[in-house]
Each structure stands twice: as structure tokens, then as C-alpha cells.
C-alpha distance (Angstrom), angle and dihedral (degrees) to the residues before:
residue distance angle dihedral
X1 . . .
X2 3.81 . .
X3 3.81 114.6 .
X4 3.75 121.7 -104.0
X5 3.78 92.6 -117.6
X6 3.81 90.5 58.1
X7 3.74 89.4 59.9
X8 3.79 108.3 39.4
X9 3.82 108.5 17.3
X10 3.83 113.6 107.1
X11 3.81 120.4 -130.4
X12 3.82 90.7 -111.6
X13 3.85 108.2 63.4
X14 3.80 89.8 -157.9
X15 3.82 92.7 58.5
X16 3.83 99.9 86.3
X17 3.77 94.6 42.0
X18 3.78 91.0 52.3
X19 3.75 90.6 54.0
X20 3.78 91.5 47.1
X21 3.78 91.7 50.1
X22 3.78 90.2 47.8
X23 3.83 95.8 53.2
X24 3.79 109.1 8.1
X25 3.78 120.4 -170.0
X26 3.80 137.0 152.6
X27 3.81 127.7 -131.9
X28 3.78 121.8 -170.6
X29 3.82 114.8 -143.9
X30 3.79 114.2 -158.4
X31 3.86 117.9 -165.7
X32 3.80 111.5 -124.2
X33 3.80 92.7 -130.2
X34 3.83 113.6 61.0
X35 3.83 92.1 -144.5
X36 3.79 90.6 61.6
X37 3.78 93.9 76.6
X38 3.74 142.2 -93.5
X39 3.80 127.1 -48.2
X40 3.80 117.8 -76.2
X41 3.78 121.9 -139.6
X42 3.78 111.0 -140.2
X43 3.82 118.2 -158.5
X44 3.79 106.8 -145.6
X45 3.81 142.6 123.4
X46 3.77 137.5 -109.3
X47 3.86 92.8 -97.8
X48 3.79 91.7 61.0
X49 3.81 118.9 107.2
X50 3.77 129.4 -130.8
X51 3.84 88.0 -109.4
X52 3.82 89.1 57.0
X53 3.83 90.4 53.2
X54 3.82 90.9 49.9
X55 3.84 92.9 50.3
X56 3.80 91.9 46.7
X57 3.81 90.6 48.7
X58 3.83 90.8 51.2
X59 3.80 90.7 49.1
X60 3.81 93.2 50.8
X61 3.81 92.3 45.5
X62 3.78 92.6 45.6
X63 3.79 94.9 -126.4
X64 3.78 132.7 129.6
X65 3.77 117.9 -95.5
X66 3.84 115.7 -107.9
X67 3.79 127.9 -168.5
X68 3.81 88.1 -140.6
X69 3.80 92.6 67.4
X70 3.78 112.9 105.0
X71 3.78 136.6 179.7
X72 3.79 117.8 -133.9
X73 3.78 130.5 -164.1
X74 3.78 126.1 -127.9
X75 3.80 90.9 -76.6
X76 3.82 88.4 50.9
X77 3.75 93.8 -112.6
X78 3.80 115.2 151.3
X79 3.81 113.4 -109.9
X80 3.82 119.6 -140.2
X81 3.84 110.1 -100.5
X82 3.80 97.9 -134.6
X83 3.81 98.3 41.2
X84 3.83 116.6 107.2
X85 3.77 122.5 -119.1
X86 3.78 89.0 -117.9
X87 3.82 92.9 54.9
X88 3.77 90.4 48.6
X89 3.82 92.4 49.2
X90 3.83 94.5 -118.5
X91 3.79 110.5 162.2
X92 3.81 130.6 -157.1
X93 3.78 113.0 -81.0
X94 3.80 93.8 19.6
X95 3.78 117.7 143.2
X96 3.80 119.7 -130.2
X97 3.81 131.4 178.2
X98 3.78 126.6 -120.6
X99 3.78 129.3 -165.3
X100 3.80 146.5 118.5
X101 3.80 119.9 -58.4
X102 3.83 114.7 -121.0
X103 3.75 124.4 156.0
X104 3.78 115.3 -120.5
X105 3.71 137.4 162.1
X106 3.78 128.2 -133.4
X107 3.78 120.6 -177.1
X108 3.80 89.7 -156.7
X109 3.80 92.0 56.6
X110 3.80 99.6 32.4
X111 3.82 100.3 50.0
X112 3.83 90.9 116.7
X113 3.80 88.7 58.1
X114 3.82 91.7 48.6
X115 3.77 90.3 47.8
X116 3.82 90.5 50.3
X117 3.81 93.6 51.8
X118 3.81 90.4 45.8
X119 3.79 90.7 51.3
X120 3.82 90.4 47.6
X121 3.82 91.3 51.5
X122 3.79 92.6 47.3
X123 3.80 90.9 48.6
X124 3.79 95.4 49.7
X125 3.81 93.7 42.8
X126 3.80 90.1 47.0
X127 3.82 92.6 52.6
X128 3.81 92.1 47.2
X129 3.82 94.7 44.1
X130 3.79 95.8 47.6
X131 3.80 91.5 46.6
X132 3.81 91.3 51.5
X133 3.81 93.0 45.8
X134 3.78 90.9 51.2
X135 3.80 94.4 42.9
X136 3.79 99.4 42.7
X137 3.79 102.0 36.7
X138 3.77 127.3 63.9
X139 3.75 125.7 -7.3
X140 3.82 88.0 88.4
X141 3.77 127.4 120.3
X142 3.83 107.4 -123.4
X143 3.79 121.4 -134.1
X144 3.78 121.5 -100.2
X145 3.79 122.8 -146.7
X146 3.78 134.1 -151.4
X147 3.80 134.2 179.2
X148 3.80 124.4 -144.6
X149 3.81 121.6 -171.0
X150 3.80 113.5 -158.5
X151 3.82 107.1 -159.4
X152 3.78 103.8 -167.9
X153 3.78 132.4 172.4
X154 3.83 94.2 -90.2
X155 3.83 106.5 23.7
X156 3.79 145.3 2.6
X157 3.78 115.0 -121.8
X158 3.82 116.0 -162.6
X159 3.81 115.1 -162.6
X160 3.81 132.8 -174.9
X161 3.80 114.5 -148.2
X162 3.80 130.2 -172.2
X163 3.79 135.7 -165.1
X164 3.79 135.8 173.6
X165 3.79 111.7 -90.1
X166 3.81 97.4 -124.8
X167 3.84 92.4 59.4
X168 3.82 122.0 -167.7
X169 3.77 116.9 -85.5
X170 3.78 89.2 -25.5
X171 3.83 98.9 -47.4
X172 3.79 127.3 95.2
X173 3.80 125.9 -124.0
X174 3.78 95.7 -128.5
X175 3.81 127.4 -156.6
X176 3.79 130.4 179.2
X177 3.82 116.9 -113.5
X178 3.80 107.1 173.1
X179 3.79 140.7 -7.5
X180 3.80 140.7 -169.7
X181 3.81 130.3 -164.6
X182 3.80 125.3 -147.0
X183 3.80 108.9 -165.2
X184 3.79 117.2 -131.0
X185 3.78 132.4 46.6
X186 3.81 114.3 -91.4
X187 3.83 89.7 -134.3
X188 3.80 88.0 71.1
X189 3.81 96.4 41.3
X190 3.78 127.0 100.4
X191 3.82 105.3 -102.6
X192 3.81 89.0 -135.0
X193 3.80 93.8 52.9
X194 3.77 108.9 53.5
X195 3.83 94.2 132.1
X196 3.84 97.6 128.7
X197 3.79 91.2 56.6
X198 3.82 94.1 45.3
X199 3.82 93.1 46.3
X200 3.80 91.1 52.5
X201 3.80 89.9 54.0
X202 3.81 90.9 50.5
X203 3.79 91.3 46.5
X204 3.80 97.1 56.2
X205 3.80 91.3 42.3
X206 3.81 90.3 68.5
X207 3.82 92.4 81.1
X208 3.82 90.8 60.7
X209 3.80 117.0 86.9
X210 3.84 109.0 -106.3
X211 3.81 91.1 -126.4
X212 3.82 90.1 55.5
X213 3.80 97.8 47.6
X214 3.82 97.6 84.6
X215 3.83 87.6 57.7
X216 3.81 95.7 43.7
X217 3.83 112.1 101.5
X218 3.80 120.4 -133.9
X219 3.79 120.6 -159.4
X220 3.80 120.4 -168.1
X221 3.79 110.8 -165.7
X222 3.79 123.3 176.5
X223 3.79 120.5 -162.9
X224 3.81 137.9 -167.7
X225 3.80 97.5 -26.6
X226 3.79 91.6 61.5
X227 3.81 91.9 39.1
X228 3.78 87.6 59.8
X229 3.80 91.7 47.8
X230 3.80 89.9 53.9
X231 3.81 87.7 55.9
X232 3.81 93.0 58.7
X233 3.80 108.2 18.9
X234 3.81 114.1 17.2
X235 3.81 91.6 165.9
X236 3.79 92.1 59.5
X237 3.81 91.0 44.9
X238 3.82 91.3 52.6
X239 3.81 90.6 48.6
X240 3.79 91.4 54.3
X241 3.80 92.0 51.9
X242 3.81 90.4 46.6
X243 3.81 91.6 54.7
X244 3.78 91.1 46.8
X245 3.78 90.4 53.2
X246 3.81 90.8 53.3
X247 3.79 96.0 48.2
X248 3.79 103.5 35.7
X249 3.80 89.0 65.0
X250 3.81 85.9 67.7
X251 3.83 88.0 73.9
X252 3.80 90.2 71.5
X253 3.80 90.4 -126.2
X254 3.79 126.9 127.0
X255 3.83 101.8 -100.2
X256 3.81 104.1 -146.5
X257 3.79 102.3 170.0
X258 3.79 141.2 8.7
X259 3.77 104.1 -178.5
X260 3.76 149.0 137.1
X261 3.78 105.2 -119.1
X262 3.78 121.2 -145.2
X263 3.76 123.2 -111.1
X264 3.80 88.7 -114.4
X265 3.82 91.3 57.1
X266 3.78 91.5 45.7
X267 3.80 88.7 55.1
X268 3.82 92.2 48.8
X269 3.81 93.0 49.9
X270 3.81 90.0 49.9
X271 3.82 88.5 50.7
X272 3.82 90.2 52.1
X273 3.80 91.7 50.0
X274 3.80 94.2 49.4
X275 3.80 94.2 48.3
X276 3.80 94.1 41.7
X277 3.81 89.6 56.2
X278 3.81 89.7 45.0
X279 3.85 88.7 49.8
X280 3.81 95.0 -129.0
X281 3.81 101.2 122.2
X282 3.82 96.1 83.3
X283 3.80 94.7 60.5
X284 3.81 123.5 82.7
X285 3.79 118.4 -114.3
X286 3.78 114.1 -103.7
X287 3.79 112.2 -116.5
X288 3.78 138.8 178.8
X289 2.94 90.1 64.6
X290 3.77 102.1 23.2
X291 3.80 114.5 -123.7
X292 3.81 119.3 175.1
X293 3.80 112.5 -120.5
X294 3.81 94.6 175.0
X295 3.79 131.8 62.1
X296 3.76 125.8 -110.1
X297 3.82 116.5 -125.4
X298 3.81 127.8 -133.8
X299 3.79 117.0 -170.9
X300 3.80 128.3 177.2
X301 3.78 119.1 -176.4
X302 3.77 132.4 167.2
X303 3.79 99.2 -78.8
X304 3.81 106.6 16.7
X305 3.78 143.2 21.5
X306 3.80 131.2 -149.1
X307 3.78 140.8 -164.2
X308 3.81 123.2 -166.9
X309 3.81 134.6 173.7
X310 3.80 139.2 157.1
X311 3.79 120.5 -99.3
X312 3.84 133.2 -167.5
X313 3.79 116.7 -84.4
X314 3.80 91.9 -121.5
X315 3.82 89.2 63.7
X316 3.79 92.8 57.9
X317 3.80 112.2 101.2
X318 3.77 142.7 131.4
X319 3.81 91.3 -79.0
X320 3.82 92.0 62.9
X321 3.82 103.4 67.3
X322 3.81 91.3 160.8
X323 3.83 91.4 69.7
X324 3.78 123.2 94.6
X325 3.80 125.8 -172.6
X326 3.79 117.0 -146.7
X327 3.78 138.0 168.6
X328 3.78 115.7 -133.1
X329 3.82 124.7 172.7
X330 3.78 90.7 -13.8
X331 3.82 96.5 -51.4
X332 3.80 128.1 105.2
X333 3.81 116.4 -134.6
X334 3.81 126.3 -172.9
X335 3.80 106.3 -153.1
X336 3.78 125.7 -167.4
X337 3.81 111.5 -153.0
X338 3.79 126.8 -174.2
X339 3.82 125.6 -176.2
X340 3.79 134.7 -172.7
X341 3.79 115.2 -157.5
X342 3.82 115.3 -154.0
X343 3.79 90.5 25.1
X344 3.75 100.5 91.7
X345 3.79 113.8 116.6
X346 3.84 97.7 -92.6
X347 3.79 97.6 44.2
X348 3.79 92.6 44.2
X349 3.80 89.5 53.5
X350 3.81 90.1 48.2
X351 3.80 90.7 53.4
X352 3.81 91.1 47.4
X353 3.80 90.5 55.8
X354 3.79 89.1 46.7
X355 3.82 86.8 59.2
X356 3.80 91.4 46.1
X357 3.81 92.6 53.2
X358 3.80 92.5 71.4
X359 3.78 93.4 151.2
X360 3.82 107.0 45.0
X361 3.77 91.1 -167.6
X362 3.79 89.6 64.7
X363 3.79 105.7 77.7
X364 3.80 94.2 -174.1
X365 3.80 108.7 78.3
X366 3.81 127.4 -178.8
X367 3.79 115.2 -131.3
X368 3.83 114.8 -163.3
X369 3.83 92.0 -169.7
X370 3.82 96.0 65.1
X371 3.82 125.2 66.2
X372 3.77 124.3 -92.2
X373 3.79 109.6 -96.5
X374 3.78 93.9 34.6
X375 3.81 122.7 110.4
X376 3.79 130.6 179.5
X377 3.80 130.9 -171.7
X378 3.80 119.2 -138.6
X379 3.80 127.1 -179.8
X380 3.79 119.6 -122.4
X381 3.82 91.3 -123.2
X382 3.81 91.3 53.2
X383 3.77 90.2 48.9
X384 3.81 102.7 40.9
X385 3.82 110.2 16.5
X386 3.81 98.9 62.8
X387 3.82 129.6 107.7
X388 3.79 94.0 -113.1
X389 3.84 94.9 50.2
X390 3.78 100.8 42.3
X391 3.80 106.5 118.7
X392 3.80 145.3 136.2
X393 3.79 88.3 -89.4
X394 3.79 89.4 59.8
X395 3.77 91.2 53.7
X396 3.79 90.2 51.4
X397 3.80 90.1 49.4
X398 3.79 92.4 50.2
X399 3.81 90.3 49.2
X400 3.80 89.9 56.2
X401 3.80 96.6 40.1
X402 3.83 119.6 7.9
X403 3.83 90.6 -173.8
X404 3.81 95.9 67.9
X405 3.79 92.4 97.2
X406 3.80 89.6 57.5
X407 3.78 95.9 49.3
X408 3.80 127.6 95.6
X409 3.78 117.2 -126.7
X410 3.79 124.6 -156.5
X411 3.80 116.7 -149.9
X412 3.79 112.0 -154.2
X413 3.81 119.7 -157.8
X414 3.84 120.2 -128.2
X415 3.86 103.7 173.9
X416 3.81 89.6 -132.2
X417 3.81 106.9 158.4
X418 3.83 96.8 -177.0
X419 3.81 94.1 47.8
X420 3.80 91.7 45.7
X421 3.79 91.8 51.6
X422 3.80 91.3 49.0
X423 3.79 93.5 49.9
X424 3.81 92.8 45.8
X425 3.79 90.3 54.4
X426 3.82 88.2 60.4
X427 3.81 90.0 66.0
X428 3.81 92.7 71.4
X429 3.82 95.4 39.2
X430 3.81 106.0 122.4
X431 3.79 94.8 -165.1
X432 3.80 93.5 52.0
X433 3.82 91.6 46.0
X434 3.80 92.3 51.1
X435 3.80 93.3 44.6
X436 3.78 91.0 55.6
X437 3.79 90.6 41.6
X438 3.78 96.5 -131.2
X439 3.80 111.8 -178.0
X440 3.81 91.9 -124.6
X441 3.81 127.8 37.6
X442 3.80 128.0 -177.4
X443 3.80 113.6 -93.5
X444 3.79 107.3 -147.8
X445 3.81 127.6 -150.0
X446 3.76 121.7 -149.4
X447 3.78 102.6 170.8
X448 3.79 107.3 58.2
X449 3.86 111.6 149.5
X450 3.78 112.9 -91.2
X451 3.82 93.2 -148.2
X452 3.82 96.0 50.7
X453 3.82 118.7 110.0
X454 3.80 117.2 -145.6
X455 3.78 137.7 -156.0
X456 3.82 110.0 -147.1
X457 3.80 115.8 -164.5
X458 3.81 144.4 162.8
X459 3.86 110.1 33.1
X460 3.80 90.8 4.2
X461 3.79 90.5 61.0
X462 3.81 98.3 38.1
X463 3.81 91.3 54.9
X464 3.81 99.8 42.1
X465 3.79 91.2 43.4
X466 3.83 91.6 52.4
X467 3.80 91.0 50.0
X468 3.83 91.0 42.5
X469 3.81 93.1 -125.3
X470 3.82 101.3 118.6
X471 3.81 90.0 119.5
X472 3.80 100.0 30.2
X473 3.77 130.1 115.6
X474 3.79 120.8 -108.5
X475 3.81 91.4 -102.4
X476 3.81 91.5 50.9
X477 3.80 89.5 47.8
X478 3.83 91.4 54.2
X479 3.80 92.7 47.9
X480 3.81 93.9 50.1
X481 3.82 92.0 46.3
X482 3.80 92.0 50.3
X483 3.79 92.1 48.5
X484 3.80 92.2 50.5
X485 3.82 93.8 46.5
X486 3.81 90.8 56.8
X487 3.83 93.6 58.1
X488 3.80 122.5 104.3
X489 3.80 123.8 -132.9
X490 3.81 94.0 -90.3
X491 3.80 92.7 51.9
X492 3.79 90.9 45.8
X493 3.80 92.3 51.4
X494 3.78 89.9 48.9
X495 3.80 86.1 64.2
X496 3.80 96.8 43.0
X497 3.78 133.8 -12.5
X498 3.80 97.2 -156.6
X499 3.81 124.6 128.4
X500 3.80 93.1 -111.4
X501 3.79 99.1 48.2
X502 3.83 92.7 99.1
X503 3.82 90.8 59.1
X504 3.79 98.1 61.1
X505 3.80 97.5 84.5
X506 3.80 91.1 57.9
X507 3.81 90.9 40.9
X508 3.79 92.9 52.1
X509 3.80 95.6 48.3
X510 3.80 93.1 41.7
X511 3.82 92.2 51.4
X512 3.81 88.9 49.5
X513 3.81 90.7 50.3
X514 3.81 93.1 48.3
X515 3.80 96.7 45.9
X516 3.79 98.1 40.7
X517 3.81 105.7 31.2
X518 3.79 98.9 21.2
X519 3.81 103.3 41.0
X520 3.78 100.9 19.4
X521 3.80 104.0 -116.7
X522 3.81 114.3 164.3
X523 3.79 136.3 -168.3
X524 3.80 90.1 -84.1
X525 3.82 99.7 41.9
X526 3.83 91.4 45.0
X527 3.81 84.7 77.7
X528 3.81 88.3 65.8
X529 3.82 90.5 67.1
X530 3.80 120.7 99.5
X531 3.79 114.0 -173.9
X532 3.81 108.4 -149.2
X533 3.77 139.8 169.1
X534 3.80 101.6 179.0
X535 3.78 134.4 15.8
X536 3.80 116.6 -160.8
X537 3.82 86.7 -5.6
X538 3.82 91.1 -60.0
X539 3.80 120.3 119.1
X540 3.79 114.3 -117.3
X541 3.79 112.2 -123.3
X542 3.78 140.9 125.5
X543 3.83 101.0 -98.3
X544 3.80 95.4 74.6
X545 3.81 89.7 51.9
X546 3.81 89.9 48.6
X547 3.81 90.7 55.4
X548 3.81 93.7 44.3
X549 3.80 90.9 52.8
X550 3.83 91.1 46.4
X551 3.82 92.0 56.0
X552 3.81 88.0 69.0
X553 3.80 88.0 71.1
X554 3.81 96.8 43.4
X555 3.85 114.0 90.7
X556 3.77 118.2 -118.6
X557 3.79 117.6 -105.5
X558 3.81 122.2 -120.6
X559 3.78 121.0 -119.9
X560 3.78 115.6 -86.0
X561 3.85 113.1 -102.4
X562 3.79 117.4 -103.0
X563 3.81 119.8 -112.5
X564 3.83 88.7 -118.7
X565 3.78 128.1 30.5
X566 3.80 122.5 -120.1
X567 3.84 90.7 -113.7
X568 3.80 93.6 51.2
X569 3.79 89.7 45.7
X570 3.82 92.4 52.5
X571 3.82 94.2 48.4
X572 3.80 92.6 45.9
X573 3.79 93.5 47.9
X574 3.80 91.9 49.7
X575 3.82 90.6 52.3
X576 3.79 93.2 47.3
X577 3.82 91.6 46.9
X578 3.82 90.4 51.9
X579 3.82 89.2 51.7
X580 3.81 91.6 49.7
X581 3.81 94.3 47.0
X582 3.82 92.0 46.0
X583 3.79 90.9 49.8
X584 3.79 92.5 50.5
X585 3.83 90.1 51.0
X586 3.80 90.5 51.1
X587 3.80 93.2 48.1
X588 3.80 91.8 47.5
X589 3.81 91.2 54.1
X590 3.78 90.1 44.7
X591 3.78 90.1 52.7
X592 3.77 90.4 57.3
X593 3.78 90.9 59.0
X594 3.73 126.9 68.1
X595 3.77 119.5 -99.1
X596 3.74 121.9 -119.0
X597 3.83 114.9 -80.4
X598 3.74 139.2 -158.3
X599 3.81 119.8 -156.5
X600 3.73 140.5 -138.1
X601 3.84 131.0 -153.5
X602 3.82 113.8 -61.3
X603 3.76 89.6 -151.7
X604 3.76 93.3 59.1
X605 3.83 94.0 64.7
X606 3.79 123.9 97.7
């Protein structure tokens, strides 16, 4: 290693001594380790640097110079090597320490540094935590819930819906959360034994927070099955609703309605559902000239069928009682809705068989609408003593043979397409209906809009989907229906072995009769029909539309409060920011100083 003189000695050997003589002073250098010898007095002056003291010390000790040697003050802080003694405030006779520089860490000496890093961590974590608490909690619109009970002619479906509390222009975006089916129409249940229906309501309620249940509306709405019961036994119908009112309160929900809705309303709610799922309700109707921007809705259930579509506002007047104006998602829609009670699939088939049983004493009846080889037993009471088959003919039958309602009738299939079509056409015959004085006759429409597109669901879809004619023309539909109606029971079961397969001939011809001769669809307007079951994976039905319409009357919810107020957040953030800034200032100043050092033997270095 190069000698110390080769590094620090000036060219003129008299130079350092002249400086010393000019400003003499003495500095005592004490080795950090006691075993490394006694203090050394260095004769120097106040212009000398720390490096000069180190080189002089090495020379007097007879050791090699090392760049790791440092001089420390009384507080054992490292002194800059090229600073003069004068600039550092070193006075004559002052004792300094000398030793090797090695970084070390002592908790006892470095507690300020630990405290600073702890404060910095707390400050940063505090800022992040408070920001997340404020951003992620509160300020959110909570979800609202509603329950709709659809009491149909064959089952009661209870559905829980939810929507965000702020709604959109006054109407909620509703989604289904849970449902429960109770088999059997309530119209045929014992009013004192409605347990399946009540239990379903309690079951779906479990997903709603107990604290929210008293504010959750429940709507019980019965449809065609109960409408028919009101025709024949209004006292029994009222008793059923009375019992429901008593027991539905056991759910803990806010029971808003227990009612039998009209066919017109059922059609409107189905229209809302279809257009909500098609996302057309938010757009204004095009006028001048009128151009439909929404879909019409065609629904066929077991006991009734409905058609609904929007019409121009200028066509709404006192002479159109089947029109209802409603505001949904900020847009006003005027919807025409038309319903035919007793002309759902099941009741229409019952009336057809009533016509076929011309001689009530003959219990074996030929049915051209079911396949050859198929037989079905039907009780006289189920055939004759029902609201949709009560007529003057029935009274004449009972006068001749009062036992007909107690007999069993066997309907024998004949696969006779022409006869089936002829008998089905009788169902919509106004003159025949009036002559027999049925309580309900089919109300035809002959002026449906030719430019209106329709969504046809329920029985419409099930039948056309089975026959694979959902996208066929009217002529193709007729041909497929005729071909199917000519098949015997073996051929039918080769296609499908389900329980309902024998019904599709009647269904197909009845749907044709309703759409063409009842509602006025033609070869050209048939193309406006879309047969659907689900839209966006949601079943099309009236209950969703019922709930959507009901949200208009339910007040919006306020945002949930935040876990920390804006004022408290501001004050806390300011305090944490001050802590962070102060800590950074401290650490910056600390960085400018030398860290604490331990030493090792100067004589052990090369």
C-alpha cells in the first residue's frame, strides 16, 4: 500500500511546519479501543483538515494509512475528512476519538430512528386506512326487496325481487332473487288449509334481513283461477282471501295487497316484463308518424289469455277503457290490454270436450284432437260443473239425467285433423257461445297494428317449440300442425314420451284459431311474432312487470352513512400528513449525519 507521505506530504517540506508555527494548536487523539494504546498529542493548527490529523496520527503510530479511519467528536459523531479544524470548531487541547468506521446498529442509541420509522408507518397506514374506510363504506344506495305471489290456476309461485334503492327516474331495475312453488291452485284449496302457500312465503322471506322485513312489501295477486271462482262462488273466493290476509302477516313482511287482478292488468304486467327484458322501456315512443318502439305481448295460460301493446296518445280516449297510461323509467306508455277469460289452453280444451259430449248418456266420446290409440278418463263434474262450461245446454242435460256430473267419461283419440280443426273453430263462435249462454265468450280483435312486433310466451312458446316452428311462416306452421295431428299414439310417442305430448295437436290448432281468426294475424303479420320462453335467461311472465310497476310507488332509499364523516376524515388526514412530512424531514436530516459506528483494531489492518 502506498505510504502516507506519498499521499499527503506537500512538495515543500517546510510548508506544514510554517503553518504550525503560524497558528499552533494541539489536538489529542484517543483510540476508541483502550487496548490500542494511549492518546496521541498531535501538534497542528486550525487550518489543518481531519485527513491531515489522521495521516499524522498514522505516522506517529507507525501504522499504514487506511481510508476507513475516522475521527469522531465527543458525541462520537464522524467528522468530515476534508473539513478544517477551525470550521468544525475544534479548539486547542480538545480530545477527539479515532478508529475504524464500521456500520452498526444499537437500539439504545437509535431509538429516535425507530420512533421516526414507526411514526412514518402509522402515518401512511392511517392515510390509506381512512381513505379506504371513507371510500368503501357508506355513500351507497342499499337494495330494496319486494315479494310477489302469483296465485295461478294450477300453482302459486312466490318470488323475491330486489332493486337498488335509488331507482332510475323513479322506477327500480328489478331482478329475481329467490322463488318457491306451491302446487295446486288456491281456488280449489280448502280456505282453512292454505299451509303450502303460507310456507312458501315464509321460505323465500329467509333471504331478507330480519330488520328489513317490516319494510318489505308483499303483494298477493291471484289470476284466472280465482276470477273463475268469483263467477260461481264469490263467498268461497272471499273466504280464501280472508284467510290469506290472516296468515301472510306471519311472514313479518308488510302485506300491501291481497287481490284478484283483472285480465287486463295481467296483460299489462306481462307487457312490462317483456319490454323490460328487451330494454325498450327507457326510450320514448316515436310519434308523427307513430312507429312502435316497444313489443306487444301475447300470453296464454291455463284459464285466460291476454294481448297487450302500446298505442299513440292521440288514440287514448273515454271509449278505450282497455288502455292504461303509465310512467316507467321516465317515459310515458299508453298500453292497450285485452283479456279473454275461459280461453286459456286448459279451459278452452274443457269447453271443446263439452261440445264433443253431445249425448251425455254416452260415456265414450271420440276426440279428433288426440291421437288414435290414446284414451283419457274425465269425471262428469270436471267436464260439466265448471265456470267455463256452465250453460243452458248443461241445464237441459241435467234435466234429462241428473247423474251426468257423477259419471266418468272416456275420451278416445281419432287423429282426425279436419274434424279437430272444425271443432276448435266452434270455440270462438260468438253466435254459438251466446246461444248456449256461456258466462264468457271470446272477444275478437280485428284491428291490431300491422307494424307491431310481438313476443308470444307461455303456451304459445311451449307448443311452437315442441313442433319446431318458432321461426316458421304461417303456411309452414299449418303444414306441421296438420302432419302432427294425423299421427297415432305410437308415432307421437316416437317423437316424445312426455305426459303432455298428446295435447299438442289441440294446442297447435287452437293457437292458430286464436291468432288468425281471433286476433286477426295474417300471412304477412305472422312474421311479427317471436315465440319466446326466456329473455336474457329470465322467464317471461307477468310477476316481474307487477313488481317493476309497484316500485314507482315505493320511496327511494337514502345513501347509507359513511363510517367516518367528511369533517373527521379531513382533520385526521391533515394530522397524519403532518406526521409523515415531519418524519421525512427528520430522516432527511439524519441522513446527512453519520450513523453510529463501532471500531476494530487499527493494528489489524493491512
